[in-house]
C-alpha positions in Angstrom: -23.3 -29.0 -10.1 -25.2 -25.7 -10.1 -25.0 -23.3 -13.1 -23.6 -20.1 -12.6 -26.7 -18.4 -12.5 -27.7 -20.3 -9.5 -24.3 -19.9 -7.8 -24.4 -16.0 -7.9 -28.3 -15.9 -7.8 -29.2 -13.9 -10.8 -30.0 -14.4 -13.9 -27.3 -13.1 -16.9 -28.4 -11.4 -19.7 -26.7 -14.1 -22.9 -24.2 -16.5 -23.0 -21.1 -14.4 -24.0 -21.8 -12.6 -20.5 -22.6 -15.6 -18.8 -19.2 -16.9 -20.1 -17.0 -14.2 -18.9 -19.0 -14.2 -15.2 -18.6 -17.8 -15.0 -14.8 -17.7 -16.0 -14.1 -14.7 -13.7 -16.2 -16.6 -10.6 -14.3 -20.1 -11.6 -11.3 -18.3 -11.6 -11.9 -16.9 -8.0 -12.3 -20.2 -6.5 -9.5 -21.9 -8.2 -7.2 -19.4 -6.7 -8.7 -19.4 -3.1 -8.4 -23.1 -3.4 -4.6 -22.9 -4.6 -4.3 -20.5 -2.3 -5.9 -22.6 0.9 -3.2 -25.5 -0.4 -0.1 -23.7 -0.1 -1.1 -21.8 3.3 0.8 -25.0 4.9 4.1 -24.3 3.2 3.7 -20.4 4.2 4.2 -19.1 0.8 1.7 -17.0 -1.3 0.9 -18.0 -5.4 3.2 -15.6 -6.6 5.9 -16.5 -4.3 5.5 -20.1 -5.8 5.3 -19.3 -9.1 8.6 -17.3 -8.7 10.1 -20.5 -7.1 8.7 -22.8 -10.0 10.3 -20.4 -12.6 13.7 -20.1 -11.2 13.6 -24.0 -10.5 12.9 -24.3 -14.3 15.6 -22.4 -15.7 18.6 -24.3 -13.3 20.6 -20.6 -13.0 20.5 -17.1 -12.3 18.0 -15.1 -13.5 17.5 -11.6 -14.1 14.5 -10.4 -12.0 12.8 -8.4 -14.8 12.7 -11.9 -16.7 10.9 -13.5 -13.6 8.3 -10.5 -14.0 7.8 -11.2 -17.2 7.1 -15.0 -16.9 5.0 -14.7 -14.0 1.4 -15.9 -14.4 0.1 -12.9 -12.0 2.0 -10.2 -13.0 3.6 -8.4 -9.7 4.5 -5.3 -9.5 6.0 -5.6 -5.9 8.2 -8.3 -7.2 10.7 -6.8 -5.2 9.5 -7.3 -1.8 8.6 -10.7 -3.0 12.1 -11.2 -3.5 12.9 -9.4 -0.1 10.5 -11.9 1.8 11.6 -15.4 0.1 15.2 -14.1 0.4 14.5 -13.6 4.3 13.0 -17.4 4.3 15.9 -18.7 2.9 14.2 -19.6 -0.5 16.1 -17.6 -3.2 19.3 -15.4 -3.3 19.8 -12.5 -4.8 22.9 -10.4 -6.6 23.3 -7.3 -8.5 25.2 -7.5 -12.2 28.7 -6.2 -12.0 28.1 -4.2 -15.3 25.1 -2.7 -14.5 24.1 -1.8 -11.0 20.4 -1.7 -12.1 19.9 -5.1 -12.5 19.2 -7.8 -10.3 20.0 -11.5 -10.7 18.0 -14.2 -8.5 18.2 -18.2 -7.7 16.6 -20.5 -5.8 18.7 -21.6 -2.8 18.5 -25.7 -1.6 16.1 -24.7 0.7 13.9 -23.4 -2.1 14.3 -26.6 -4.0 13.2 -28.9 -0.8 10.1 -27.0 -0.5 9.0 -27.3 -4.2 9.8 -31.0 -3.5 7.6 -31.0 -0.4 4.7 -29.3 -2.1 5.2 -31.6 -4.9 5.1 -34.7 -3.0 1.9 -33.5 -1.2 0.6 -32.6 -4.4 1.1 -35.7 -6.4 -0.6 -37.5 -3.3 -3.6 -35.2 -3.1 -4.2 -33.5 -6.1 -6.4 -30.2 -5.9 -9.7 -31.7 -7.0 -11.2 -29.4 -9.6 -8.7 -30.4 -12.2 -9.9 -34.0 -11.9 -13.7 -33.2 -13.3 -12.0 -32.3 -16.5 -11.0 -34.9 -19.0 -8.0 -34.5 -21.2 -10.4 -33.9 -24.3 -12.3 -31.1 -22.4 -9.0 -29.2 -21.0 -7.6 -29.2 -24.3 -10.8 -27.3 -25.9 -11.1 -24.5 -22.6 -7.3 -24.0 -23.2 -7.8 -23.2 -26.8 -10.9 -21.4 -25.8 -8.8 -19.4 -23.4 -5.8 -18.6 -26.0 -8.6 -17.6 -28.3 -10.0 -14.9 -25.5 -6.8 -13.5 -25.0 -6.8 -12.5 -29.0 
């Protein structure tokens, strides 16, 4: 396994800078791998995230709450929802009492798609998490929480 200095062909000034560069570099590697994983299902990582939020909620949810819960905040959530509605993955309706509030819910097609993704993911896990022990994962998660303050 190459060090971050070798990966980017650069000498970093100290370990704190090395950690931040490594975190950003690794995040992009993971995002790219996940994007490639989702490609055959014709959805983006943000659309996948919306589907998982709606499946977990189990009922209609205001779109602004969906946006708050997203891992990668999407300023274009309405456009994402429009694409997902066109694919039949979610449905939308406006609140009767406040027309500015939009509610969304996952459809049967959306649930089927998530089931297919789960099956593939369980058969052929994305390999980067296999290189880390449970203990290492906890330490890393705690450190990332600490970084966010």
